C-alpha positions in Angstrom: 0.0 0.0 0.0 1.2 3.5 -0.7 2.1 5.9 2.1 0.0 8.9 2.6 1.3 12.2 4.0 -0.7 14.2 6.5 0.6 17.2 8.5 4.2 16.1 8.5 3.4 12.5 9.2 3.4 9.4 7.1 0.3 7.1 7.2 1.3 3.6 6.1 -1.9 1.5 5.5 -2.2 -2.3 5.5 -5.2 -4.3 4.4 -5.7 -8.0 4.5 -8.7 -10.3 3.6 -10.3 -12.1 6.5 -11.5 -15.7 6.6 -15.2 -14.6 6.4 -14.6 -12.7 3.1 -14.3 -9.2 4.6 -11.3 -6.9 4.9 -9.2 -5.9 7.9 -7.2 -2.7 7.7 -4.9 -0.6 10.0 -2.3 2.1 9.6 1.1 2.6 11.0 2.1 6.2 11.8 5.5 7.7 11.3 6.7 11.2 12.1 8.8 12.7 9.3 11.9 14.5 10.6 13.8 17.3 9.0 16.4 14.8 7.9 13.7 12.9 6.1 13.8 9.9 8.4 10.7 8.3 9.7 10.3 7.5 13.3 7.7 4.9 14.2 5.1 6.3 16.5 2.2 3.9 16.7 -0.7 2.3 14.8 -4.4 2.5 14.5 -6.7 -0.3 15.7 -8.0 -2.9 13.1 -11.1 -2.0 11.1 -13.1 -4.8 9.6 -15.4 -3.9 6.7 -17.1 -5.5 3.8 -14.7 -4.1 1.2 -11.0 -3.3 1.1 -11.7 0.4 0.3 -14.1 0.7 3.2 -11.6 -0.8 5.7 -8.8 1.4 4.4 -11.0 4.5 4.6 -11.9 3.8 8.2 -8.2 3.1 9.2 -7.0 6.3 7.4 -9.7 8.4 9.0 -8.6 7.1 12.5 -5.0 7.8 11.6 -5.8 11.4 10.8 -7.7 11.8 14.1 -4.7 10.3 16.0 -2.3 12.7 14.2 -4.5 15.7 15.0 -4.6 14.6 18.6 -0.8 14.3 18.9 -0.4 17.7 17.3 -2.9 19.3 19.6 -1.2 17.7 22.7 2.3 16.4 21.9 2.8 14.9 25.4 0.0 12.4 24.7 0.9 9.3 22.8 -1.3 6.5 21.5 -1.7 3.4 23.6 
């Protein structure tokens, strides 16, 4: 899956089919530094949906919310 960039962060999505013919998706989050390096910061929870696109959209939406929360309060990190 292609990386997405949002407010100085990289969102790295992953989607996999499930045994019951649905899709499970999550996103890893990485902070992009001035040197261009990416530092792993966390991941979203798994989102199971009927289609790959729906699962990825839910995971990407959660990733954006998590990034916004980190920017709003940098001392808070994801669990």
